[in-house]
Every structure is written in C-alpha cells, then in structure tokens.
C-alpha positions in Angstrom: -96.7 -84.1 -30.9 -97.7 -84.4 -34.4 -100.2 -82.8 -37.0 -103.0 -85.2 -36.0 -103.8 -83.2 -32.7 -107.4 -82.2 -32.5 -108.0 -78.5 -33.2 -110.8 -76.4 -31.4 -113.0 -74.1 -33.2 -113.0 -70.4 -33.0 -115.9 -68.6 -31.2 -118.6 -67.9 -33.7 -121.3 -66.0 -31.9 -121.9 -63.8 -28.9 -122.4 -65.9 -25.6 -122.9 -65.6 -21.9 -120.8 -67.6 -19.4 -120.0 -67.8 -15.6 -116.4 -67.6 -16.1 -114.5 -66.4 -19.2 -110.8 -67.1 -19.1 -108.4 -65.5 -21.4 -105.6 -67.8 -22.4 -105.7 -71.6 -22.5 -102.1 -72.2 -21.0 -101.3 -73.8 -17.8 -102.9 -71.1 -15.6 -106.1 -70.9 -17.5 -106.5 -74.7 -17.9 -105.7 -75.5 -14.1 -108.1 -72.5 -13.0 -110.8 -74.2 -15.0 -110.2 -77.5 -13.9 -110.4 -76.6 -10.1 -113.3 -74.4 -10.6 -115.3 -77.2 -12.5 -114.3 -79.7 -9.9 -115.6 -77.7 -7.0 -118.6 -76.0 -8.8 -119.7 -78.4 -11.7 -122.6 -76.1 -12.6 -120.4 -73.1 -13.8 -120.3 -72.6 -17.5 -116.7 -72.0 -18.2 -115.2 -70.9 -21.3 -111.4 -70.5 -22.3 -110.4 -68.2 -25.2 -106.8 -68.7 -26.8 -105.6 -66.3 -29.4 -103.7 -69.0 -31.2 -103.6 -72.7 -30.4 -103.1 -74.8 -27.3 -99.5 -74.9 -26.4 -98.5 -71.8 -28.4 -97.1 -69.9 -25.4 -94.7 -70.9 -22.6 -96.9 -73.6 -21.5 -95.9 -75.6 -24.4 -92.4 -74.2 -24.8 -90.7 -74.7 -21.6 -88.0 -76.9 -20.0 -90.4 -79.2 -18.3 -89.7 -78.8 -14.6 -92.8 -79.0 -12.4 -91.3 -77.7 -9.2 -92.5 -77.4 -5.6 -90.9 -74.1 -5.5 -92.0 -70.6 -6.3 -90.1 -67.5 -7.3 -90.0 -65.0 -4.2 -91.4 -67.7 -1.8 -89.0 -66.8 1.0 -89.7 -63.2 0.5 -93.3 -63.8 0.9 -92.9 -65.9 4.0 -90.2 -64.0 5.8 -92.4 -61.8 8.0 -94.7 -64.7 9.1 -94.9 -66.7 12.4 -92.9 -70.0 12.2 -96.1 -72.1 12.1 -97.5 -70.2 9.1 -94.1 -70.4 7.2 -94.2 -74.1 7.6 -97.6 -74.5 6.4 -97.2 -72.3 3.3 -93.8 -73.8 2.5 -95.5 -77.3 2.6 -98.4 -75.9 0.3 -95.7 -74.9 -2.2 -93.4 -78.0 -1.9 -96.2 -80.4 -2.3 -97.2 -79.0 -5.9 -95.7 -81.9 -7.7 -97.6 -84.4 -5.5 -101.0 -82.5 -6.0 -100.3 -82.5 -9.9 -99.2 -86.2 -9.9 -102.6 -87.0 -8.1 -104.4 -85.2 -10.9 -102.5 -86.9 -13.7 -103.2 -90.4 -12.1 -107.0 -89.5 -11.4 -107.6 -88.1 -15.0 -105.4 -90.4 -16.9 -103.2 -87.6 -18.2 -99.9 -89.1 -19.7 -97.5 -86.1 -19.9 -94.2 -87.9 -18.9 -94.6 -87.2 -15.1 -91.5 -88.4 -13.2 -90.8 -87.1 -9.7 -87.2 -87.7 -9.5 -86.2 -84.5 -7.4 -83.8 -81.6 -8.1 -80.1 -81.3 -7.8 -78.5 -78.0 -7.5 -74.9 -78.7 -8.2 -71.5 -76.9 -7.8 -69.6 -77.9 -10.9 -68.1 -75.8 -13.5 -65.8 -73.6 -11.5 -64.7 -73.6 -7.7 -66.7 -70.6 -6.8 -69.8 -72.5 -7.2 -69.0 -74.3 -4.1 -69.1 -71.2 -2.1 -72.6 -70.2 -3.5 -73.8 -73.8 -2.8 -72.7 -73.5 0.9 -74.3 -70.1 1.1 -77.7 -71.5 -0.3 -77.7 -74.4 2.2 -77.1 -72.0 5.0 -79.9 -69.8 3.8 -82.4 -72.7 3.8 -81.2 -73.8 7.2 -81.7 -70.1 8.5 -85.3 -70.5 7.2 -86.0 -73.7 9.2 -85.8 -76.2 6.3 -84.2 -79.5 7.0 -82.6 -82.4 5.1 -86.1 -83.4 4.3 -86.4 -80.4 2.0 -82.7 -79.7 1.1 -79.9 -82.2 1.6 -76.3 -81.8 0.9 -74.8 -84.4 -1.3 -71.2 -85.3 -1.7 -69.8 -86.2 -5.1 -70.2 -89.9 -4.6 -73.7 -89.4 -3.6 -74.4 -87.1 -6.6 -73.2 -90.0 -8.8 -76.1 -92.0 -7.9 -78.2 -89.4 -9.6 -76.1 -87.9 -12.2 -72.3 -87.8 -13.2 -71.3 -84.2 -13.9 -67.6 -83.3 -14.8 -65.7 -81.8 -12.0 -68.8 -81.7 -9.5 -67.9 -80.8 -6.0 -71.3 -81.0 -4.1 -74.9 -80.5 -4.5 -78.1 -79.9 -2.7 -81.0 -82.3 -3.3 -84.7 -81.6 -3.0 -87.2 -84.3 -3.5 -89.8 -81.6 -4.5 -89.7 -81.5 -8.1 -90.8 -83.4 -11.1 -90.2 -83.5 -14.9 -92.9 -83.7 -17.6 -93.5 -83.1 -21.3 -94.7 -79.6 -21.6 -97.1 -79.9 -24.6 -98.6 -83.2 -23.6 -99.4 -81.6 -20.2 -101.3 -78.9 -22.1 -103.2 -81.3 -24.3 -103.9 -83.7 -21.4 -105.5 -81.0 -19.4 -107.6 -79.7 -22.2 -108.9 -83.0 -23.0 -109.9 -83.5 -19.4 -111.6 -80.1 -19.4 -113.7 -81.1 -22.4 -114.8 -84.1 -20.8 -115.9 -82.0 -17.9 -118.0 -79.8 -20.3 -115.7 -76.8 -20.2 -115.5 -75.0 -23.7 -112.2 -74.1 -25.3 -112.0 -71.9 -28.3 -108.7 -71.5 -30.3 -107.8 -68.8 -32.8 -110.0 -66.5 -30.6 -107.9 -63.6 -29.7 -109.4 -61.2 -27.0 -109.2 -57.5 -28.4 -110.9 -55.8 -25.4 -111.8 -56.7 -21.9 -113.4 -55.2 -18.7 -115.5 -56.1 -15.9 -118.2 -58.3 -16.9 -117.4 -58.8 -20.6 -114.9 -59.3 -23.2 -114.6 -59.4 -27.1 -113.1 -62.4 -28.7 -112.8 -62.9 -32.4 -115.2 -60.0 -32.7 -117.9 -61.6 -30.6 -119.0 -60.3 -27.3 -119.0 -62.5 -24.3 -120.5 -61.6 -21.1 -119.4 -63.2 -17.9 -119.8 -62.9 -14.1 -115.9 -63.6 -13.9 -113.3 -62.4 -16.5 -109.9 -63.9 -15.8 -106.9 -63.1 -18.0 -104.2 -65.8 -17.6 -101.7 -64.7 -20.2 -98.4 -64.6 -18.3 -95.7 -63.7 -20.6 -98.0 -62.5 -23.4 -99.4 -59.8 -21.1 -98.0 -57.4 -23.7 -100.8 -58.3 -26.0 -103.5 -57.6 -23.5 -103.5 -54.2 -22.2 -103.0 -53.0 -19.6 -101.4 -56.2 -18.2 -98.2 -55.5 -20.0 -97.6 -52.7 -17.3 -97.3 -55.3 -14.7 -95.8 -58.4 -16.4 -92.7 -58.0 -18.5 -92.1 -60.6 -21.2 -88.6 -62.3 -21.2 -87.5 -65.4 -23.1 -86.0 -68.7 -21.9 -84.5 -70.9 -24.6 -83.9 -74.6 -24.5 -82.2 -77.2 -26.8 -82.6 -81.1 -27.0 -80.1 -83.6 -28.1 -80.7 -86.4 -30.5 -81.7 -89.7 -28.5 -78.6 -91.0 -26.7 -77.5 -94.4 -26.5 -77.7 -96.7 -23.5 -73.8 -96.5 -22.9 -73.9 -92.7 -22.9 -76.8 -92.7 -20.4 -74.9 -95.2 -18.2 -72.1 -92.6 -18.0 -74.4 -89.7 -17.3 -77.3 -91.0 -15.2 -80.8 -89.3 -14.5 -82.5 -92.5 -14.9 -85.3 -91.4 -12.5 -86.2 -88.2 -14.4 -84.0 -86.0 -12.1 -84.1 -82.3 -12.8 -80.5 -80.8 -12.4 -78.9 -77.4 -12.6 -75.8 -75.8 -11.5 -74.9 -72.8 -9.4 -74.0 -70.2 -12.2 -76.1 -67.0 -12.6 -76.5 -67.9 -16.4 -79.3 -70.2 -15.1 -78.7 -73.6 -16.6 -81.2 -76.4 -16.2 -81.4 -79.9 -17.8 -83.1 -83.4 -17.6 -83.3 -86.5 -19.3 -86.5 -87.1 -21.4 -88.5 -90.4 -21.6 -87.2 -90.9 -25.2 -83.7 -90.5 -23.9 -82.8 -87.0 -25.0 -81.0 -84.3 -22.9 -83.0 -81.2 -22.6 -80.8 -78.3 -21.7 -81.9 -74.7 -21.1 -80.3 -71.6 -20.3 -81.2 -67.8 -19.6 -82.7 -66.2 -22.8 -83.3 -62.6 -23.7 -85.3 -59.5 -23.4 -86.7 -57.2 -26.3 -86.8 -53.6 -26.1 -90.3 -52.3 -25.2 -91.1 -55.9 -23.8 -91.9 -57.2 -27.3 -92.8 -60.8 -27.6 -90.5 -63.2 -29.5 -92.7 -64.9 -32.0 -90.1 -66.9 -33.9 -88.4 -69.4 -31.5 -86.2 -70.9 -34.3 -83.0 -70.5 -32.5 -79.9 -68.9 -34.1 -76.6 -70.8 -34.4 -75.2 -68.6 -31.8 -77.9 -69.3 -29.3 -77.4 -73.1 -30.1 -73.7 -73.0 -29.8 -73.9 -71.1 -26.3 -75.9 -73.9 -25.0 -73.8 -76.6 -26.6 -70.7 -75.1 -24.9 -72.5 -75.2 -21.5 -73.5 -78.8 -22.0 -70.0 -79.9 -23.1 -68.4 -78.2 -20.0 -70.6 -80.4 -17.8 -70.6 -83.5 -20.1 -67.5 -83.6 -22.2 -68.6 -86.9 -23.5 -71.3 -85.2 -25.4 -69.0 -82.9 -27.5 -70.0 -84.7 -30.8 -73.6 -85.3 -30.1 -76.1 -83.6 -32.4 -78.7 -81.1 -31.1 -81.9 -81.7 -33.1 -84.4 -79.2 -31.5 -84.4 -75.8 -30.2 -87.2 -73.9 -28.8 -88.2 -71.1 -26.3 -91.2 -69.2 -24.6 -92.1 -65.9 -23.5 -92.4 -65.8 -19.8 -93.7 -63.0 -17.3 -91.9 -61.1 -14.7 -93.3 -58.8 -12.2 -91.6 -55.7 -10.9 -91.1 -57.2 -7.5 -90.1 -60.5 -8.9 -93.0 -62.4 -7.3 -95.9 -64.1 -8.6 -99.4 -62.7 -7.9 -102.9 -64.6 -7.7 -105.7 -62.1 -7.5 -109.4 -62.0 -7.3 -111.5 -58.8 -7.0 -115.2 -59.6 -6.2 -116.0 -55.9 -6.7 -115.1 -56.0 -10.5 -115.5 -59.9 -11.1 -111.9 -59.9 -12.3 -109.3 -62.3 -11.3 -105.8 -63.0 -12.7 -102.4 -64.8 -12.0 -98.9 -64.7 -13.4 -95.5 -63.4 -12.9 -93.9 -66.8 -12.2 -90.5 -65.8 -13.6 -89.8 -69.1 -15.4 -91.2 -71.4 -12.7 -94.7 -71.5 -13.9 -95.1 -75.2 -14.7 -95.5 -75.8 -11.0 -96.6 -72.5 -9.8 -99.6 -72.4 -12.1 -101.0 -75.5 -10.7 -101.0 -73.4 -7.1 -102.3 -70.5 -9.0 -105.2 -72.3 -10.6 -106.3 -73.8 -7.2 -105.9 -70.5 -5.6 -107.9 -68.5 -8.1 -110.7 -71.1 -8.0 -110.9 -70.8 -4.0 -110.7 -67.0 -4.5 -113.5 -66.8 -7.0 -115.7 -69.1 -5.0 -115.3 -67.1 -1.9 -113.7 -69.8 0.0 -111.6 -69.4 3.1 -108.8 -71.8 2.7 -105.1 -72.2 3.3 -104.8 -71.2 -0.4 -106.7 -67.9 -0.1 -104.8 -67.1 3.3 -101.4 -67.3 1.4 -99.4 -64.2 1.3 -99.4 -64.3 -2.5 -103.2 -64.5 -2.6 -104.7 -61.1 -3.1 -108.4 -60.5 -2.3 -110.6 -57.6 -3.5 -107.8 -55.5 -5.0 -107.5 -54.3 -8.6 -104.3 -55.0 -10.6 -103.5 -51.3 -10.2 -103.9 -51.5 -6.5 -102.1 -54.8 -6.0 -99.0 -54.6 -8.5 -96.2 -52.3 -9.2 -95.8 -51.2 -12.7 -92.4 -51.6 -14.6 -90.4 -48.5 -15.4 -90.8 -47.1 -18.9 -88.1 -47.6 -21.5 -85.2 -47.5 -21.8 -84.8 -48.2 -18.2 -86.2 -51.8 -18.6 -83.9 -52.5 -21.3 -80.9 -51.0 -19.7 -81.6 -52.9 -16.5 -82.1 -56.2 -18.0 -79.0 -55.7 -20.2 -76.8 -54.7 -17.3 -77.8 -57.9 -15.4 -77.4 -60.3 -18.4 -74.1 -58.8 -19.6 -72.6 -58.9 -16.1 -73.8 -62.5 -15.3 -72.6 -63.7 -18.8 -69.2 -62.0 -18.3 -68.8 -63.4 -14.8 -69.7 -66.9 -15.9 -67.0 -66.6 -18.8 -64.3 -65.4 -16.4 -65.0 -68.1 -13.7 -65.4 -70.8 -16.2 -61.8 -70.2 -17.5 -59.3 -71.8 -15.3 -56.7 -69.5 -16.6 -58.4 -66.4 -15.1 -56.2 -64.9 -12.3 -57.6 -64.7 -8.8 -58.0 -61.0 -8.8 -59.9 -60.9 -12.2 -62.1 -63.5 -10.8 -63.0 -61.6 -7.5 -63.6 -58.5 -9.8 -66.0 -60.3 -12.0 -68.0 -61.5 -9.0 -68.0 -58.1 -7.5 -69.3 -56.4 -10.7 -72.2 -59.1 -11.0 -73.1 -58.7 -7.2 -73.1 -54.9 -7.6 -75.4 -54.9 -10.6 -77.8 -57.4 -9.0 -78.0 -55.1 -5.9 -78.7 -52.1 -7.9 -81.2 -53.5 -10.4 -82.7 -56.7 -8.9 -81.9 -57.0 -5.2 -85.0 -59.3 -4.7 -83.3 -61.9 -6.6 -80.3 -62.2 -4.2 -80.4 -65.0 -1.7 -81.3 -63.9 1.7 
C-alpha cells in the first residue's frame, strides 16, 4: 500500500458518543457503516489499538465468501423455507459488498469469479468431493449454488495438475485485503464517523471504556476484535487466536498465466484437510495460503515474517498443484490472527440490557462474514425486526457469558489443536505420496477422522 497512507490521530480527550466500537477491522468498519447509513444522527467512534489493517483484516487471503463457518449446523433444525431464506442471506454477501463498493467508490480489487473446490493432489480427494456434493444436495442446494465440474470444465477456470473434478460455487469474490480496510475507513470519514488509531482500550464495561488513558462514555460499547480477543479480557475466554499464513509469488508472465488460468479472479482450493487456498491478484501474482498455527495459551503472533520452513511448506504445495511454478520466486509472506469460538460458529450479539454488542468467531472466513455481522449488529443495536435479526446466529439480549461457551484451560487447548494439525499434516503427507501403500493410506485417513471426531466434530461434513 505504501508509506503515504493517511494516519489517524490517537484519542486526546475524554468524550461521549452514541456507539463506541473497539477495533477498526472489517467487523468494526462494516458495523459503523451500516449504523450510519440507517441512523445518520448517531455519533460513532472507532478505537484501533495500532493502525488500520494491522489485524487479520489487513492480513488475509482475500476471499470474500458467500459462506459462513457452521452455516449448515445453524440451519439444520429450521423449516425448509427458513433454511432457504437464511442460506440466500449468506450466499448473497459478495453481491451486497459489491453494491457497497460501487456506491461508495471503493476500489479494493473486487472480482466475483466464484469458487472452485477441487479434487487434485491425490485420488482420495475425489471421494471427499463426492461426499461434499452429496452433503449439499441433502441440504436442498442445487446446481445454482454448487455445480459439479469435469476436468474439461475446470480447465475453463484453472488448470491444476492431475485434477479429477471440482465443485463450482458462484458465491465468492476476491479482494485486496488492505485496500478494503482503507476504502471502508475513508468512506466512514466522509460520513463523519471518527476513527482513532494508536488508541488501545485498556478497560471496557457497560456504558464506557478507557482508550489511550481517556474515558469514553457510550450508549453502546461494541468490541469487534476477532482474533485479538486475547488482548481484551474477558473476550479471550470465548475466541481463541489461531493463525493463517499466506505467500505471494512474483508477478507471473502472460505465458504462465495462459497455462494456469484464473483470469476472472476465481478463488480455488483443494480437498485436503491442511486447508489450501489460492487466487490470482490483479497484478498477476499467485497468492497461496494454508493452515497456520496455534500458540500455547492463545498468545497472539505479532511478527508475521514467515520462516523459511513456513515458506517452503507452501511452496511445496504450490508446485504439487502447478509444477510449472517450481522456479518462481516467492516475494511476500504474511499472516493474521483469526478467532475461533468453542462451537466453531460465529456469533453476532447485542444485549440491550447492558448496551454491549459484539461479533466474531469467523474461523478464517471473516472477509465475507464480517459484512453480514456488520449489517446484523446494526439492526440488532437499532432494535429492528429483520431477516438479519431473526437469523439463528443473531443473539438478542444475552451477555457473552450467557451466549457463548468458554474454551477449556490449557494445556487442553494446545493438546487438542496440536493433535488435529499433526494428524491432518501427516495424513496429507501420506496421501500425497503415490508410493504410500493402500493399507497405510487407509490408516492415515482413519487416524485423521478419529482425531476430528474426538476434538472437533463440529467441523466434519454432515
């Protein structure tokens, strides 16, 4: 983005506002935007501990998805009509965001090229792809939402080595993460929303907070810190910080891109449990991400200078998918702290009794889910009865303690996360090796399935 970006002042005096938002990432920015659109008279201020884009909002993989972690678990008990309405609410997130970008003149590289979930690096992925498609069909989704593609059809979007099939969803766009942050911030300032940088909140409660040693009184206090919940007690009990890491190649030439594809800004991932994801940027780089890490005690990672081992791991995965990129330079690496709730589902909460609202727990899908959260918090705070406030993830008049389940103490968190990551990484290494015997492959899958069921059954399909 460059060093000529405008900086915002720190708070310099006590103040009184209608809505005080803690955190100027996507959730805080979107919440302020929709509140101000609906209630222009409100005085809204955002307090950012460091600078805009410091957290995962400026350090992500750039996927703006019409999907939300735990979506089907939320909807499973609802009547079919309601399931359809709420699924459409989620799937239309990219269109809603695109309308805002067009209306407000926000240039964040938005391209709605859809998402491909591919079976590629080993044959077992084809079985997983078939199971996922069957799962979608069992939930009443059709080709309009998730369509199977043959290898020939996939090649019109992306050309991956040894691809066997894919599911295509139109409900996904790609963006430049930091440009989205700054575009929203500039829009809010035109709307007379106040943004204070270098203004960490050291204490907060119903009706007030302390930011940079200044008292702020507010009718609503709205912590929107997602993966940085560990810095704002007691939110760290409910949102665990884990990291997601990405790399970017040097700009690739036209000949290479003609071999690879992704000309429409498609978002692509493959059916491995190490969670790979990639897309082509507007300046013709390949951005590639994969599962990151967890630090004992839920400690935040502050330095996202990737180690050589972290870079090499992602390079290996890239070249398994695109062998022609073996000699390409990786010029950038970064990552962000993202938030996970104990039930692996996001929350969007407003308690009129205390004047406290909050949202988070997106589990790595926050670029899109934060837009839905911002709209939902705005309606909840304003007391509106809408489809947004009737959604099963919208929580009215409950405290965080009443609404959310706390994570277990250490060392159980670290042991659980380590078990999952090690099992998934080992399984992926075994299956990606064509020389692995069939019995060994089946054993690796059984171990990974068993660990998932024991530690995080909510993440299993179905």
